N, C-alpha and C positions, 0 to 999 in steps of 0.2 A: 821465652815460651818454653814450658815444660814439655817433656817427651810425650806425655799423654795428650796434651793440647795439640802437639804436632801430629800425632797419629789421628786425632779426631779430624783435624783439618784435611789431612792427606787422604783419609778414608772418604770424606765427602767429595774431595776433588776426583779421586779415582772413580767413584760412582758416577759423578757428573760427566766425566770424559767417556766412560763406557756407554752412558745413556745416549750419546750422540748418534750411535748406530741405529737408533729407533726413529730418527727424524725422517728418513725416506718413506716410512710406512704411511704417513698422512700427507695430503697435498699442501698443508700449511705447517709452519714450524713454531708458531707462537705458543703452542702448548708446552714446549720444553721449558719455558720460564716458570710455569706452574710446577713442573717437576723439580726444577732447581730450588724453588721455595720450599717444597716438601723435603728435599735433601737437607737444606739448611736447618729447618725446624727439627728434623730427626737428629742432626749433629748437635745442635744446641741443647735439646732435651736430654740427649745422652750425656753430654758434658756436665750438665747440672745434676743429673741423677747419680753420676759416679762420684760426686763430691759428698754425697750423703752416706750415712752409716748403714744403708739398706744392703741386703744381699745382692750379689752381682746379677743373679738371674732376674731380679726385678727391673734392671735397667732396660732390657729389650721390651719388657711388658709395658713400661712407661712410654717407650718410643712408639710402640704400636698404638697405644691410646692417642698419642699426639698425632700420628699419621691418620688415624681414623677421624679425629676431629678436623684435620685439614681437609680431608676428602668430603666430610659433611658440609663444611663451609663453602668449599669450591664447587661442589656438584649437586648439592641438595639445598641451594639457597632459597628456592621457591617455598620450601617448608620451614625455613628458619624465621626467627623473630628478630626484633631490633634491627630492621633494615638488612636482614640477611647475614648478620654477624654472629648470632647465637643460634645453634641448632634447636629446632623445635621438636614437638612430640612426634611429628610425622617425618622427620628428617631421615631416619633410618629406612623407612619404607620408600621414601622418594629416592634415596641412594640405591636401594635395591632395584627399583624400576629402571633407573638410568643404567645400572649394570646389566640388567636383562636386555635392554635395548642394545647395549654394546655387544653382547653375545650374538644377538640377531644380526648386527651390522657386520660382524666377522664373517658370517656365512654369506652375506650378500655382496660385500664390497671386495674389489680387487685392490692390489697395491699399485699406486698409492690411493688410499681411501679418503673420502671427505672427512673433515675433522668433527664428527658428531660427538655429542657429549658422552655417549657411552664408550666410544673408542678412546677418547681422551682420558676418561676415568680409568679404563683398564691399563693404559700406558702409564699414567702418572702413579696409579696405585702399585703397579708392578715395580716401577723404579723406586718408589718409597720402600717397598718390602726388601728390595735388594740393598738399599741404603741401610736399613736396620740390620740385615744379615752381615754386611761388610763391617759396620761399626761394632757390632757385637763380637765378631770373631777377631778383628784386628785391634780393637781398643779395649773392650771390656775384658776379653780373655787373652789378649796379647799373643795372637796367633796370626800374624799378618800374612804368612805364606798361604794359609788355608783360605784367606779372604779372596784369593784368586779364583776359587771355584764359583761363587755366585757371580763374580765379574765375568768369568768365562761363559757362564750360562746366559747372562744378559746379552753378551756380544753374539753368542752363537744363535740364539733365538732371533735377535734383531737382524743380523746379517742374513740368516736363512730365509726369513720372511721377506726381506728387501729384495733378494734375488739380484737381478741386474742393476737395480737402483742402489745397491750397496757400493762400498768403496774400501780399498785398502787403508785409506786415511783413518777410518773408524778403528781398525785394528791397531794402527800406530798410536792413536790417542789413548785407547784403552790400555795398551801395554805400557805406555809412558806413565799413566796414572798408577798402575800396579807397581812399576819399578820404583816410583817415588815413595810409595807406601812402604815397600821393602827397605829402601834406603833409610827412612825415618826410624824403623825398628832396628835396623842394623847399627845405626849410630848409637842407640841406647845400649845395645849389647856390647859393642866395642868399648864404650866408655866404662861399662861395668867390668869387663875383662881387664882393662887398663888399671883400675883401682886395685883389683885383686893381685895381679902379678907384677905390676910396676910401681904401685904405690902412688898413683895419680891422686892429687888432692881431691877432697870431697866436693869442692865447689865446681869441679869441671864436669859434673854429670850433664849429659846432654850436649856438651860442647864438642865431643869427639866426632870424628868423621870417618867414613869408610876409606880404606886405602884407594889409591888411584887404580890399583889392579882390579879391585872389586867393581868400581865404577866402569872400568873399561870392559869387563866381562858383561855387565848388564847392557851397556850400549851396543856391544858387538852382537850379543844375542838378539836384541831388537832389530838391528840392521839386517842380520841374516834371515830373520823371520819375514822381513818385508821384501828383501831383494832376491833371495834364492828361489822362492816358489815359481816365479814366472819362467825360470830356466829348467824346471823339472817337468816330467810328464804330467799331463792334466789328470786330475782326480776330483771327481764331483763331490767327494765328501770333505774336501778341505775347508778350513775355516775362512780363508781369504777368498777362495773361489766363489764367485757370486752366482754361478750358473746352477744347473739342476732343474729338473722339471717340476719340482714341487715348491719352489720358492717364489715364483713370480706372481702367482695368482692369476695366471693368464686365463683367457676365455675358454680354452679347451683342455681337456684332460682325458687320459685313458684312450680307449679305442672308439668310443662313441658317445661320450658324455659331454655335457655342456656345463661350464662352471656356473656357480650361483651368483655371478657378478650381476649387480643391478646397474645397467649402463645409464639409466635415466638419472639416478642420483649421483653416480660417479661423474656424469657430465657437468654437474654443478661446479666442480673444481676447475674444469676447462673454461667455463663461462665466466667465472669470477676472476680468473687469472688468464685472460686471453693472450694469445701469441700470434705474431705475424709470420711465424715460420711455416713454410710450405710443407704440408703433410703428404699430398699426392696430386697427380695431374691426371686428366682424362681428355679424350678427344671423341667428339661425336659430329656427324655430318648432318645435323638437323637442328631446327629451332628448338627442338626438345631439350637441347643441352642448356639453354638459358633458363629453363624453368624446372628442370628435373632435380628433385630432391634425391640425394644418395642415401638410401635407407640401409642401416646396418641390422636392424631388428625391430621387433615390436613386443610390447609388454602387455599381456592380457589378463593378469591376475592383480586384483586390488584387494588387499586384506586389511586396509585401514592404517597400516604402517608405511607402506610404499607400494608403488606399481612395480611388479616383478614379472618374470617369465615363468609361466606354469610349466609343468613337466613336459619337456619338448618331445616331439615324435621324431627322434634323430635316426637317420638311416644313411646308407652309402650315398655319395653324391651322384645323382643320375646324369646321364648325358642330356636329357631333355626334362625340364621341370614339369611336375604335374600341373594341371589346370588350376589357376588361382581360385581360392575359395570364393564362391558366389558369382563368378563371372560365367555367364551363359555362353557367350560367343568367344571362343578361344582364337578365332582367325582374325586377330587385330593386326594393324600395321606394326612392324617391328623397327627398332632403332638399335644400332650396334655402337658400342662404346669400348674404347681401349683404355685401360687404367694402368698407371705406373705408381706404385707405392714407394715413397722415399724411406730414408732411414729414421725419420722422426716418429713414424707410426709403426710401432712394433707389435702391439697387442690389440685385439679387438675382433669383431665380426666383419665380414667382407662387405665393403660399401658397394651397393648396386642400386640402379633405378628399380622402382616397383611398378608393376609386377615383372619379374625377369622370367624368361623362358628357357635360357641356357647360359652356362658360363664355361669358359675354357681356361683351365689352370695348368701350370706346369707339373705339379705334384697333386693329383686328385686324391691320393690316399691321405694327404694331410688335412682334408676337409670333409665335413659332414653336412647334411642338410636337414633342417627342420621343415618338413613338408606342410605343417600346419600354418606357420607364419611366413614361409618362403625365405627363411634366413639361412645363410651359409656360415657355419661356425668352424673354427680351426680345431684340429685334433692334436696340435702341439704348440708349445710356446713360441712366440716370435715368428709365427707363420706368415704374418703380413709384411714384415720388413723386407724391402727390396722386391716385392712381388709384382710381376707383370701379368695381367689377365685380360680377357675379353668377355663382355656381357652382351647378350641379346635380350632386349626388354620390349614389352608390349606398350604401344602408345594408346592407352585407353582414356578417352576424353568425352564423357557424356555431356549432354546439355543439362541446364538447370531443370527444364521441364521434364526431361526423362527421369531425373532423380526424384523429382516431386511426385511423379506418378508410379514410382517403383512399388512392386507388391510387398507385402509384409515379409519380414525375415522369418525363416523357419524356426520352429520351437527350439531346435538344438542350438542354433545361434543365439537366440534370445536368452535361453537359460544360462549359457556360458558367459556371454558378454554383456549382460545387463545386471548381474549380481553386484551388490554393494555391501560393504561390511556393516555390522550392526552399530559400530561406534561412529559412523559417518554422521556429523551433526545434522539435525533436522533442518537447520537453516539452509543447507545446501540444496536440498530438494525443494524447499519453499521458494528459494530464489529462482531456481530453474523454472518452476511452474509459473511464477509471476512474470518472468521474462517471455515466456512462450504461450501466454494465455490466449493470444489472438492467432496463433499459428495452428494450422489444421493438419499438416503432414509432418512426418519426421524430418524431411528435408527443410521445411520452413522453420521448424524448431531449431535445427542445427544452425541455420543462417541467423536466426535471432540471437542465439548464444554467441556466435562468432562476431556479429556486429556489436554486441554489448562489450565484449572483451577488447575489441579494437576501437571503441569509442573514447570520448574525452575523459571518462571517469578513471581509466587505468593509466598507470605509468610503468614503462619498462625501465628497470634498474636492477643491477646486481648487488647494490649496497644494502642487503638485508641479511639478517642473522640466520633465519631458518631456511635452508636450501632443500629441505626434504619434500616429500610428495604424499605424506600421510594425511589422515583426516584432520589433524591439528593444523598442519601447514596449509591445507586447502581452506579451512575456516579462516585462518589468519589472512591469507591472500585475498579472499573475497571481502573481508572486513577492511583491510588497509588499502587494497587495490594497488599494490606495488609488488613487482617481482619480475622474473625473467621467463624465458620460454618454458622451462621445466614447470613452473607454476601455472602458466596459461594452459599448457597442454594437459597436465594432469587434472586441473580443475574443470576444463571443458569436457573431458572424457567422463569424469565422475558425474557431472551434472547431466550429461547426455544419458548415462545409464539410469539415472533416477527418472528420466522421461521415457524409459523402455526403448531407447535407441542403442543398439549394440555398438560398443566403443572400446577402443584400446589406444595405447600410446606408442607412437613410433619414435625411434631415435636414429640419428645419423648426421648428415651434413646438408646445408643449404647449397644451392647452385654455386659453382666456382666462378672465379673472375676470369674473364676472357683474356687469353694471351694471343700469340701469333697464330693465324689460321683458325682451325677449329679446336684448338687446345684451350683447356681451362685449368686453373690452379685453385686448389682447396687449401686454406690455411687453418690455423688453430682457432681463428675467430668465427669459423663457420659451423662449429658444433651446434646442433639444433634438435629440438624435440617438437612434435606436433601430434594432434589427435587424428586417428583414423576411425571413420564411422562406416557402418556396413549398410549397403543398399542391395537388395536382392536383384540379381541380374547383372550387377556391375562390380560387386565385391566391395573391397575396402577402399574407401575414397578419402583422400587427404583434405583436411581443413586447416586453416591458418588463423588461429585466434591471437597470436602474439602481436601486440601493438607495435607498428612501425618496423616490423622485421619480417623478412622472407618474401615469398611470392604468393599472392592470392590466386587460387585456381580459377580458371575461366568459369566453371560451373557455379562458383560462389559469388562472382562479381556481376553476372548477367542480371539485368532487371527485366524479369519476365513475369507477367501476371499469371496467377494460377489458372489452370484450365481443367475442364471436366472431361476433355476428350479422352478416348481410350489410350492406354499407355502404348507408345510405339516401341518397335524393336530397338535395342541399344545401337547407337551410332558410334562409330569409332574413328571418325574423320578428325584430322588434326585441326585445331583452332588456335588462334593467336591468344596470347596471355598478356597480362599487364606487366609493367616493369618491376624490377626488384627495388624495394624501398628499404634497403638495409642501411641503418645508421652505423657509422664507424667510430671507434674510439682510438684509432691509431693516429699517430702524428702526421701521417700522409695517407690520404684516402685512396682506396683501391681505384684503379683506372676506370673500371666499368661504372662504379658508382659516381665518380667525378663527372663523367660524361652526362649522366642523367641528372646531375645537380642534387644528389641525395646525400652528400657528405655531411651537411649540417654543420653545427658548431662543434668543431673537433675538440677544442680545448674544454668545452663544457662537458662533452661526452666523456673525454678522458678523465676529467675530474670526478665523474660519477662512478668510476670504478671503485669497487671496494678494496681497500688496502688492509691487509691483515695487520693487526696490532700485536706486537710482541709484549705489550704491557698487559698484565692480567686485569681482570675487572676490579673496579674500585672497592667492591665488597671484600675481595680477597686481600687487596693491599691494606685496607683499613683493618681487617681482622688480624693480619700478620703484624701490623704496626701495634695494635692494641695488645696482642699476645706478647710481643717483645717488650713492650712497656711494662706490662704486668710482671713478666719474668724478671725484668731488670729491677723493678721495685722490690720483688720478693728476694732477689739475690743480693741486694745492696747491703743489708746487715752482714751477711756471710762474707762478701767480698771485702767490705771495710774492715771487718774483724781479722780476716786473714792477712791483709796487707799491714795492718797495725802490728800484728804479732811478728811478721817477718821483719818489719822495721825495728822493733824492739830487740829481737833476739839475733838478727843478722841472717843473711841468706846469700847464697852464691859465692861464698868464700870471702866476701868483703866484710871488714870489721865495722859493725854498726853498734849502736847503744845496746849493751847487753850481749854482744856477740863474743865468740871465742877468739882467742889470739894470744900471742906470747907477751905482748906489751901490757903495761900496768893499766888497769881499768879506771875509767873516770867515774866521778860521782854520778853523772847523768846516765851512764850505762848501767850502773847498779840499780839506781832508782827506776829506770825503765824496765829492768828485769823484775823488780818487786811489783810494779804496776801490772805487769803481765800475769804474775801469779795471782794477784788479787782479782783481776778480771776473769782468769780461768776458773777460780773458785766461784765467782759470781755466776758464770755460765753453767757451772755444775750445781747450782741451787743454793749457794752459800753467799748471801749478799754481803757487801763490805761493811765493816764497823770501824769508822774513823776514830772512835774514842779509844781504841786499843793500841798498844805499842806493837811494833813489828813482831816481837817474840810471842806476845799474847795472841796476836792475830794468826800467826803460824800455828800455835798450839790449838786455837779454835778450829782452824781449817782441818788439821790432822784428826782431831777428835770427832768433828761433825761428819767428815767424809770417811772416817775409819781407814785412814791411809796405812799402807804397809810400812814396815820399818824403814826401807830404803827411801820411799817417797817422803815420809815424815822427816827423816834426817836431811833430805835435800831442801825441804821447806825451812827447816831450822837453820841450816847454813846460810840460806839466802836472807833470812830474818836478821841474823847476826851481822852479815855484811851490810845490810841496810842501816842497822843501828849505828855501826861504825861510821858510815857516811853521814848520818844525821847528827851524831853526838860527839864523835872523836875529832881531835884537832886535825889529824891526817889519817885517811883510811888506808892508803897504800895497799890496795888489793890487786893481786895478779891472777888469782885462780878464776877460771871462766865460770860465770854464773848461769849462762844460757843452758848448760847441761842440767843444772839443778832445777831450772824451770820446767824443762821437758820431762824430767823424771817425776816431778810433782804433778804435772798435767796428766801423765799416763796413770798415776795413782788415782787422780780424781776421776778419770774416765772409767777406770776399772771398777770403781765403787759405785758408779751411777747406773741407773737403769737405761734401757734402750730409748725410752721416750725422752729422758733427760739428755742423753747423748745426741739424739736427733735434733732436739731443740737447740742444743749448744752449737750445732753446726749450721742449721738453717736460719734460726732466729735467736742468736745469743742474747741473753738479757743485758750483757755489758754494752751491746750496741746502742742502748739508750743514751750513752754518752754522745753518740753521733747526733741524735736528735737534740740533745742539750746544746751541742756546738752549733747546729744549724739554727736553733732558736736564738742563741746568743748573737750569731751573725745577723739573723733577720732583725733582732731587736736593735743591734748596733746600726744596721742599715736604716732602720726606721728613724732612730734618733738622729742619725746624720742627715737624713732627708728632711726631718723636721727642723733641724738647726739651719740647714741650707735654705729651706723654705722661709724660715723666720728672717734670715738675713736678707733674702731677696724681697720679702714683703716689707721689711724695714727700710730697705733701700728705696723701694717704690713709694711707700706711704709716709716715710720719714719727712721729706720736704713738705708734704701736704699737712702733716700734723704740726710741724713747726710753724708753718705759715698760719694755720688756724689758731695756734696758741698766740702768735703775735697779734693777730686780729682781735682776739678776745681781750688780751691785755690792753690794747689800744682803746677798745670800746669801754673798758672799765675806767681808764684814765679820763676819757671824755665825760663819762657819767659823773666822775668825782668833781670835775671842774664846774659842771652845770649845777 
């Protein structure tokens, strides 16, 4: 392998190793294979362009074009033609839309974020740009040391964004890739120094190696960079230090702000990759604990892209919470719960039953409150980890008849919580109207929607591609009727708004599993989302549309006929509720669910989990395969011609036909050198003329190409040597002829134009001999198959023909006798 080929491979390797630091940014890691495909395409395209006579600055331009085509194929396939393999007229616009969505996702998601198409495009495209920069600096311009700058930028950004999700392993891998790149360039420089000062033979280029001292220095520097920092004083600006307030993307920042994290969509990553690890425990001395949803927040803004939290009314955490929105009687029975957060839940909003009246925290200054939604948000990163706190919540449980006769919501509530985006498909409102055509009150309409979602038409599954909550995702969910709680909650809330029922989406956890005493355990499988609908006098009430999951509220499961009696005052007495019907996908069902016989088919449920594939889509694989095949076909003449020249003239210091050396040349070596001169002239636009003698042919080449004196003399000497081989009794040549061929080739190149030189490299006319050889091989194979087929046919039909001939002769003899 040549030095340039080594540098190309090591540059791609260094970029691939440095890119691993970006894997913690998304909840899945399958996107990294797309990035590796892009790195490979960038490296291959650069290697091919560097073999052309184009200027060096055109190489990175070609690589950028290849990168852009890969991004079009991978992320704008919907606008492509030929099965998504060829970019179409709208592919650029489609790619721009995906990129714009990715910028929006950056503002909404925390680390690790769901693997949306926009985020994957930004990550893969960024890695591709770094690959182009590293390849350009290290290979095209031979400045491998400067290639560490883009690699350092990639690592710094990735590790800074990953925060606590980062690792020193990523630094070690990135540094190892950079050192390997430096070693490759160092080998070339050391070999060049050796030839100049010590007279190392020419053929040893690229075979030298760095001294052991140099290798030891590199390994020692890497070891010190990894091992020494833990023993030094902490510094938040270090590259290996993963802390810092700005890197984790936590839920709180500043002195009173709330992050733009969209917890509803981020929850999709937890639902599609469930975990049995315990996140926190709580204790309550009431039956309320079996049915209490632990709410972390609510999302009241629906812009067509996702359900998000509008601008919160954040203030200092009060000792007593303000009265919940819409609740007329604040003197409801209270329930006290004590919560213990483990080390697995580091970031997020405070889990609490809703509505809460007060919360006791060890560091109240670390928390703020959104009085509008009743959400307690952190003011610093990792505020939840290891937290112990106490919550006092109201036990509000109206009857179905009370909600049915609730007065209309005030205009302020309706204006804020019934708005829908203009891009919401009309089919959503039409479906909601059709389902509730016989319902008279907002409550009956809400029950009709909930019963439809929990009916036999829908299927709960996490094995779907689109985990979003925008208008497109809602339309797809209502059409396919397959999804998980995020889709059920967001769709019911959107349909309720089209019916002028104030609605929002709440996120948090389902009730925990009972442990010893009044203690309950919440695991990673209990992340949940549900809609909240507003009823004047009672506030925001929970509904459960997710099929087969969660706890149905008592006021939604009662069978009560509508009444025309006046609306009574809200009742706040505790009532029993139905059992939890939570299916499990774990290998061992939770104890509470096993007692109720709700575990179901565990193996079937486990098999329904969506497993992320590390293999890219078939369109990307086919496109890459087709591109590689086309590139291979285009490069075949060039590669064949290059290998033929090396074999004729010799390479690597080994004596081959036509090569240099002190021993006497053979006839085959001289004739091989002459063939190379004829083919080189053919590539320069002078086709061979077999009717001429070698001296006449050399004279014709020199005159047609207008060779200079030195090149013409070299061609003449080679012609004389060829004639001696062809006509003399004994040639006895010892002078090397490969040097004369190279001198003549340089003269041919100097006299040709740029177009001719480019054609001579990429598509040399003499490569037609390869096609002739292939044709001869194919013809020989066809004749061999035909002969073999004839023998097999003769062996099979021969006995039949001979038997038939004997029968005919016997029949003729019988006719003669008669």
